[in-house]
C-alpha positions, 0 to 999 in steps of 0.5 A: 508531516512526512510525505510519501512520493510513489514517483508514479512507479507502478510497483509503488503506485499500486501499493499506494492505491491499496493503502489509500483504499484501506484508509492508511494514507490520503493523497495530497495531490490531484493525480495520486502521486504524493500522500501522507499517513492518516494515522500513527503506526500505533493505529495500524492494526485498528485500520487494518481490521476496519471495515474499510480495509477489509472491503479492499479487493483481495485481488488488488492487495495480492497484485500490489504485493507481487508488484512490490516483490518483483518491481524496482523497489527493494522490498522486505523479506516478508513481502518477498515471502508473501509474493511467493505464496500468492503466485 
């Protein structure tokens, strides 16, 4: 089991919140810092298209993407592109 620690860093914390709301991860502590994936990578598209994931507030998702792109974490080119499109 791999544990993800968002270090209570704003850019990672917002993304972890979105992933949790969508059903990708489950927090394993009381304050939402550490989490584990609740599915395998092969199931990501099923989770992403689930009713639970589709009910996550689009504004929250947009904020998470922009924070990842502009935060202290080195984000991927895809995240950088999405952030520019959202701003």
